[in-house]
Structures are given as C-alpha cells and as structure tokens.
C-alpha positions in Angstrom: -64.7 -14.1 -7.5 -63.7 -13.1 -4.0 -60.9 -15.0 -2.4 -62.1 -16.3 1.0 -60.7 -18.7 3.6 -63.1 -21.4 2.5 -62.1 -20.9 -1.1 -58.4 -21.2 -0.5 -58.9 -24.3 1.7 -60.8 -25.9 -1.2 -58.1 -25.4 -3.8 -56.5 -28.6 -5.3 -53.5 -28.8 -7.5 -54.3 -29.3 -11.2 -50.8 -30.7 -11.9 -49.5 -27.3 -12.9 -49.0 -23.8 -11.5 -52.3 -21.9 -11.3 -53.2 -18.4 -10.2 -56.6 -17.4 -8.9 -57.3 -13.6 -8.9 -59.5 -11.7 -6.5 -62.3 -9.5 -8.1 -62.8 -7.3 -5.1 -59.1 -6.3 -4.6 -57.6 -6.0 -8.0 -54.0 -7.3 -8.0 -54.5 -9.7 -5.1 -54.4 -13.4 -5.8 -53.6 -16.9 -4.7 -51.2 -19.2 -6.4 -51.1 -23.0 -6.2 -48.2 -24.9 -7.5 -48.3 -28.3 -9.2 -46.9 -29.7 -5.9 -49.9 -28.2 -4.0 -48.2 -25.3 -2.2 -50.6 -22.4 -1.8 -49.2 -18.8 -1.5 -50.6 -15.3 -1.7 -49.5 -12.7 -4.3 -50.0 -9.2 -5.5 -49.3 -8.0 -9.0 -49.6 -4.7 -10.8 -47.4 -2.2 -12.7 -44.7 -0.2 -10.9 -43.5 2.7 -13.0 -44.9 1.1 -16.1 -43.3 -2.3 -15.5 -45.3 -5.4 -14.4 -44.3 -6.6 -10.9 -45.5 -9.7 -9.0 -44.7 -10.1 -5.3 -45.2 -13.1 -3.1 -46.8 -12.1 0.3 -46.6 -15.4 2.1 -47.8 -19.1 2.2 -51.1 -20.5 3.4 -51.9 -21.7 6.1 -49.1 -19.8 7.9 -50.8 -16.6 6.6 -54.6 -16.4 6.7 -56.6 -14.8 3.9 -57.5 -11.8 6.1 -53.9 -11.2 6.9 -52.9 -11.7 3.3 -55.6 -9.3 2.1 -54.3 -6.5 4.5 -50.7 -7.1 3.4 -51.8 -7.1 -0.3 -53.6 -3.8 0.1 -50.6 -2.1 1.7 -48.3 -3.4 -1.0 -50.6 -2.4 -3.8 -50.8 1.1 -2.4 -47.0 1.4 -2.5 -46.9 0.0 -6.0 -49.5 2.4 -7.3 -47.3 5.2 -6.0 -44.3 3.9 -7.9 -42.6 2.2 -4.9 -41.3 -1.3 -5.1 -42.2 -3.0 -1.8 -39.4 -5.5 -2.1 -36.7 -2.9 -2.6 -38.3 -0.8 0.2 -38.1 -3.8 2.5 -34.5 -4.4 1.6 -33.6 -0.8 2.2 -35.3 -0.8 5.6 -33.4 -4.0 6.6 -30.1 -2.4 5.4 -30.8 0.8 7.3 -31.7 -1.2 10.4 -28.4 -3.2 10.2 -26.6 0.1 9.4 -28.0 1.7 12.5 -27.1 -1.4 14.5 -23.5 -1.2 13.3 -23.5 2.6 13.9 -24.6 2.2 17.4 -22.0 -0.6 17.9 -19.3 1.7 16.5 -20.4 4.6 18.7 -20.2 2.3 21.7 -16.5 1.6 21.2 -14.8 1.0 24.5 -11.8 2.8 25.8 -9.8 -0.4 25.7 -10.7 -1.0 22.1 -9.8 2.5 21.2 -6.5 2.3 23.0 -5.5 -0.8 21.1 -6.3 0.9 17.8 -4.4 4.0 19.0 -1.3 2.0 19.8 -1.5 0.0 16.5 -1.6 3.2 14.5 1.7 4.4 15.9 5.3 3.4 15.5 6.7 3.5 19.0 9.8 2.1 20.7 9.3 -1.0 22.8 10.1 1.0 26.0 7.5 3.6 25.0 4.9 0.9 24.3 5.5 -0.7 27.7 5.2 2.7 29.4 1.9 3.6 27.7 0.4 0.2 28.4 1.6 0.3 32.1 0.2 3.8 32.6 -3.2 3.0 31.1 -3.5 -0.2 33.0 -2.5 1.4 36.4 -4.5 4.7 36.0 -7.4 3.8 33.7 -7.7 0.0 34.2 -11.3 0.3 35.3 -12.2 2.3 32.2 -11.1 -0.3 29.6 -14.6 -1.8 29.2 -16.3 1.5 29.3 -17.7 3.2 26.1 -15.4 6.0 25.2 -18.4 8.4 25.0 -19.3 7.8 28.6 -16.0 9.2 29.9 -17.0 12.7 30.9 -15.1 15.8 31.8 -16.0 15.3 35.4 -14.6 11.8 35.3 -11.3 13.0 34.0 -11.0 15.9 36.5 -11.7 13.5 39.4 -9.3 10.9 38.0 -6.5 13.4 37.7 -6.9 14.6 41.3 -7.2 11.0 42.6 -4.0 10.0 40.7 -2.1 13.1 41.9 -3.0 12.3 45.5 -2.3 8.6 45.4 0.5 8.3 42.8 2.1 11.7 42.5 1.7 14.7 40.3 4.1 13.5 37.7 2.2 10.2 37.2 -1.1 12.1 37.0 0.3 14.6 34.4 1.8 11.8 32.3 -1.5 9.8 32.4 -3.5 12.7 31.3 -1.2 13.5 28.4 -1.6 9.9 27.1 -5.4 10.1 27.6 -5.6 13.4 25.8 -3.7 11.9 22.8 -6.2 8.9 22.7 -9.1 11.3 22.9 -7.7 13.3 20.0 -7.4 10.1 18.0 -11.1 9.4 18.8 -12.1 12.8 17.5 -10.6 11.9 14.1 -12.9 8.8 13.9 -16.2 9.2 12.1 -19.2 6.9 12.1 -21.8 7.7 9.4 -20.5 11.2 9.3 -20.6 11.6 13.1 -17.4 12.0 15.2 -16.9 9.3 17.7 -16.0 12.0 20.2 -17.0 15.5 19.5 -14.6 17.3 21.9 -11.6 16.3 23.9 -12.9 16.0 27.5 -9.3 16.3 28.8 -9.5 20.0 27.9 -11.3 20.5 31.2 -8.0 20.5 33.0 -6.7 23.4 30.8 -9.9 25.3 30.9 -10.1 25.1 34.7 -6.4 26.0 34.8 -5.6 22.9 36.9 -1.9 23.1 37.7 -0.1 20.4 35.7 3.4 21.9 35.7 6.3 19.7 36.6 9.5 21.2 37.9 12.2 20.5 35.4 15.1 18.5 36.8 18.3 20.3 36.9 20.5 17.8 38.7 24.0 17.1 37.5 27.1 15.6 39.1 29.2 18.1 41.0 33.0 18.0 40.8 33.2 16.2 44.2 30.7 13.6 43.0 32.7 12.9 39.8 35.9 12.7 41.7 34.4 10.2 44.2 32.9 8.1 41.3 36.2 8.1 39.3 38.1 7.2 42.4 35.9 4.2 43.1 35.8 3.1 39.4 39.5 3.4 38.7 41.1 2.7 42.2 38.8 1.0 44.7 37.0 -1.3 42.3 40.3 -2.4 40.7 42.0 -3.2 44.1 42.6 -6.9 44.7 41.1 -6.6 48.2 38.0 -4.6 47.1 34.8 -5.6 48.8 32.2 -7.5 46.8 29.5 -5.1 45.7 27.8 -6.8 42.8 29.0 -4.0 40.5 30.3 -5.2 37.2 32.9 -3.8 34.8 30.2 -3.4 32.3 28.0 -1.4 34.7 30.9 0.9 35.4 31.8 1.3 31.7 28.2 2.0 30.9 28.0 4.9 33.4 31.4 6.2 32.2 30.2 6.2 28.6 27.1 8.2 29.5 29.3 10.8 31.3 31.8 11.0 28.4 29.3 11.2 25.6 26.1 12.7 27.0 24.0 9.9 25.4 20.6 9.0 26.6 20.1 5.7 28.4 18.7 3.7 25.5 21.0 5.3 22.9 24.1 4.0 24.7 22.6 0.6 25.3 21.8 0.1 21.6 25.2 0.7 20.1 26.9 -2.2 18.2 30.6 -2.6 17.7 30.2 -2.0 13.9 28.8 1.4 14.8 32.3 2.5 15.9 34.1 4.2 13.0 37.8 4.2 13.9 38.6 6.1 10.7 36.4 9.0 11.7 37.2 8.6 15.3 33.5 8.6 16.0 30.6 6.2 16.8 27.1 6.5 15.3 23.9 6.1 17.3 21.2 4.7 15.0 18.1 4.7 17.2 17.9 8.2 18.6 15.0 10.0 20.2 14.5 12.4 17.3 15.0 9.8 14.7 18.3 11.0 13.1 21.7 9.3 13.2 23.9 10.9 15.8 27.6 10.9 15.3 29.6 11.1 18.5 33.3 12.0 18.4 35.5 9.5 20.3 37.5 11.4 22.9 40.5 9.8 24.6 38.3 8.9 27.6 35.6 7.3 25.3 38.3 5.4 23.5 39.7 4.1 26.8 36.1 3.1 27.9 35.5 1.2 24.6 38.8 -0.6 24.9 38.0 -1.8 28.4 34.5 -2.8 27.4 35.8 -4.8 24.4 37.3 -7.2 26.8 34.0 -7.6 28.6 31.7 -7.9 25.6 34.0 -10.5 24.0 32.4 -11.8 20.8 29.0 -10.0 21.1 27.9 -7.6 18.3 26.7 -5.3 21.1 29.0 -3.0 23.1 26.9 -3.7 26.2 25.5 -7.2 25.7 22.8 -8.8 27.8 23.9 -11.4 30.3 21.5 -13.9 28.7 20.6 -14.2 25.0 22.0 -12.4 22.0 20.5 -8.9 22.5 21.9 -5.9 24.4 21.6 -5.0 28.0 18.1 -3.6 28.5 17.9 -2.3 32.0 20.9 -1.0 34.1 18.8 -0.1 37.2 20.4 -2.8 39.3 23.9 -1.7 38.5 22.9 2.0 39.1 21.5 1.1 42.5 24.7 -0.8 43.5 27.0 2.0 42.2 25.0 4.6 44.3 25.3 2.4 47.4 29.1 1.9 46.9 30.0 5.5 46.0 27.5 7.4 48.1 26.7 9.6 45.0 23.0 10.0 44.5 22.2 10.4 40.8 20.0 9.3 37.9 21.1 8.1 34.6 19.9 11.2 32.9 22.0 13.3 35.3 25.0 12.1 33.3 23.7 13.8 30.2 23.2 17.1 32.1 26.7 16.6 33.6 28.2 16.3 30.2 26.4 19.5 29.0 27.3 21.6 32.0 31.0 20.6 31.9 31.1 21.4 28.2 29.8 24.9 29.1 32.3 25.2 31.9 35.0 24.8 29.3 33.7 27.7 27.2 31.8 25.7 24.5 29.2 27.6 22.6 25.5 26.8 23.5 24.7 25.7 19.9 27.7 23.4 19.8 26.6 21.7 23.0 23.1 21.3 21.6 24.5 19.7 18.5 26.7 17.5 20.6 23.6 16.3 22.4 21.7 15.8 19.1 18.9 18.2 19.9 16.4 18.8 17.1 16.9 22.5 17.5 20.5 22.0 16.8 19.8 20.6 13.4 20.9 17.3 11.9 24.2 16.3 10.2 23.6 14.9 6.7 25.8 12.2 5.2 27.7 14.6 3.0 28.7 16.7 6.0 29.3 14.0 8.6 33.0 14.6 9.1 32.6 18.3 9.2 29.8 17.9 11.8 32.0 15.6 13.9 34.9 18.0 13.9 32.6 20.9 14.8 31.4 19.2 18.1 34.6 17.3 18.9 36.0 20.1 21.1 33.0 19.6 23.5 33.8 15.9 24.0 37.6 16.5 24.3 37.0 19.3 26.8 34.7 17.2 29.0 37.2 14.3 29.0 40.0 16.7 30.0 37.8 18.1 32.8 37.0 14.6 34.2 40.7 13.8 34.1 41.4 16.9 36.1 38.9 15.7 38.8 40.7 12.4 39.1 44.3 13.3 38.6 44.2 16.7 40.1 46.1 18.2 37.2 44.5 21.3 35.8 43.6 20.9 32.1 40.4 22.9 32.0 40.4 26.7 31.4 40.5 29.4 34.0 36.8 29.7 33.6 36.6 26.6 35.8 37.3 28.8 38.9 34.0 30.6 38.3 32.2 27.3 37.8 29.3 27.8 40.2 28.1 30.9 38.4 28.5 29.5 34.9 26.7 26.3 35.7 23.8 27.9 37.5 23.1 30.3 34.7 23.5 27.6 32.1 21.2 25.1 33.8 18.5 27.8 34.3 18.4 28.7 30.6 18.8 25.2 29.1 16.5 22.3 28.6 18.5 19.2 27.8 15.4 17.1 27.1 13.6 14.3 29.0 14.9 10.8 29.5 14.0 8.1 27.0 10.4 7.5 26.4 7.5 9.1 28.1 8.6 8.1 31.6 9.0 11.7 32.7 6.7 14.4 31.1 
C-alpha cells in the first residue's frame, strides 16, 4: 500500500489508535488516533534500538511534504543519527550563538557598570570615575565595546586635551585603559571580548601623556601670613565677616601640622584620638593601612579648639547638616585664600609638612613614614608605640618651625638659614603622592 493524499483523506477513526505503513518507503507511515487526529510518522532502528518519530499532523502537512521529511529522517536514522536529538542540538547551538553574539555586543556602558561593581572603591573615587566617563565618553555608553577602535581613542584623547586640558585627557585614558584590560579578561565561548587593549595606541605612537608633578608648598611668608590671620585677625572682635569658620581654619591647620591627605583628616573620629599614646589613628588611608600620627603641641592645641566646635559629634570635623563628617572643604578654602591672599591647594599642606620636616634635618625615610607612604612600610600593632616615637620628631619639629614663623622666636636648627637650597633639592627628589582619589593622575 502506498500512502497517498486521497488515502489519508479517506481515513476514519476505528475507535482506537491505528498505524498505516507505506510499502514504497519503508519506515514511513500515518497514524490515526481514536479521536480522529491524523499524523505522519517514521520508524526504524537507530544503533540497534527501535525509534518512532512524529513528523507532523495532517492536513497542516501534506503527504508529499511528509514523505520528503520522512525520507530525510530515515536517511539520518540509518546512519545512526537520532533526528530528534540532532534537532535539539541545532536549536541549542542557534540559541548559544545568539547569546554569544549578544555577549560580544556588550556596550561600553554595560562593561563600565560591571567594571565598577567588581572593585571596592572609595565613594569619592567612584564619583570621579563616573563623572570622567560621563563627561569624556558619554556618547560611547551605548556603543558595543568592540566597535571602539584605536583611531577612536587617539582622536578622543586629542579632542579632550584641546577642550578640557591635558590632565583630564590623561586621567580619562587611564580609566578607559583599565576598563579595556577588564574586557580582555572576559571570555565568550572561549573568545576574548576584546583581544587587545586599543588604548595601547597612545603608548605605541609615543603620544606625550606626561603631567608635570606639582611641587607647590607654602613658603615661610605664606605660613606667617596665614597664622597671623588665623590667630590674630580672625580672633579680633572687629574682624570683618568673611564666611570663614573656626572649623575651616582648624581643618587647614591640622593638614599643616600632620601632613594628612584631605579625606584622611575629614574622616577622623574623636575615639581615634589616643591620649595615652599621644597620637591619633587614621583608619581609612589611601594605601589601606592604619596610620598613627603623633600629636605635637600644635596638633593638641588644634584638637582642643575643634572640640569646642564639634560639640557632641563623633567626628572631629562634623558636617553642618546630618550626622556624618564634613565632606567638601572647597568653600572654606576659597574664602581663606581670598582673606589671606595666599594661593594654595589642600595638598600643598602635605608638601609643606614634608619640606619643613626636611628643613629641620629629619631623615628622608622618617618623613616618608610620617606621611604613611607604602615605600616607608607599615607599623604593625605590636610596634605601634615604637613607630610613633620614631616619627614623632618630624611632627614636633614642624610644629616648632610654624611657631617660629608666627612668634618670631627661633626654634628650628641653623639649617633653616639655608632653607632655599634644602627645599629645592628635597622637592626635586621626592614624590609625596597624589591627592585623594584619581582626581590628579
């Protein structure tokens, strides 16, 4: 019997499932259920095991179409291939390729989000990264990472340098290079998301990305003028209103007397002050280690003044609103510059501390330890007091030198008379680190 269109259309249900087999294409058949549903099948052995496969229903599938499909399936089955498994594998591969292409089309914005999520960064660093990416690469956020070419990067560097300055361009490219390195570590089906870091074009073309290291510090005249304003003019009952607060002054003085970074000084709590050791500890430092700072007589005086300002707050420098610490002293810095006429940055206070420690004959390694540089090593808990005592002379000497500037009584060594030469040589050979976060690369 040959299964034909007329034969299939004539089939009636017998009240039970029935199979009608074709004599001309062995293994091809038509099945009618007790409910009257007609479907096409193929059946034969695959690797020694009987296998029956449904091809499709009639009339959605014609006999001619079913016969062609049956022939193709039987050919696979005679060669030991299960058509059902093969079809599933093809679907799985198609879906896998779709997912693969989707993964390889990851946008710069998506990658940046994953990059940031993978790192433990300070809040200020997170804001700086996000701001830089938004300002410099905002139009790339929806662009597939693979479409960002070496030429795109070179052009964007030059464009940023011309419009926003070289420092901003260099910083942006360092962030972008880190993101591209992150992408190179990603694999999709054994294939790297990005094969090479396209930011390397700047290095390979020897594009000048050097930024002159800042060497600014406060001269003796500047310090004298600031101390005169802080301790005399500001305290006078007829002093003009400048908007400067006692907390703003105390904050600047603490930077000068300790050499702390901006955020390190902001984040100190009163319970970080150890009167027994005559030191305070900074918990959240740039290099991740606790930094013990000896309390000189100047630092002690500053803390006593600030205690009256901070009142019941747990923070030495509390915020005006809320229960956290002061986060941004830019406004006070601007007002102090206007009132004193001394042009300086907050990080200049750190360099000022270092240079004045050197003026007073302190060893280079002691100064580095006093500033909590990685190269200077860390002080473990078992050696805390010894470490404090080792660097204490630097803090005491700086306090004495500042007092000399204000009172005019010589307390520093004779080396002070040759200050200019000492400081110049010291600044040229030293690198006292960048300010907090990636704001200056």
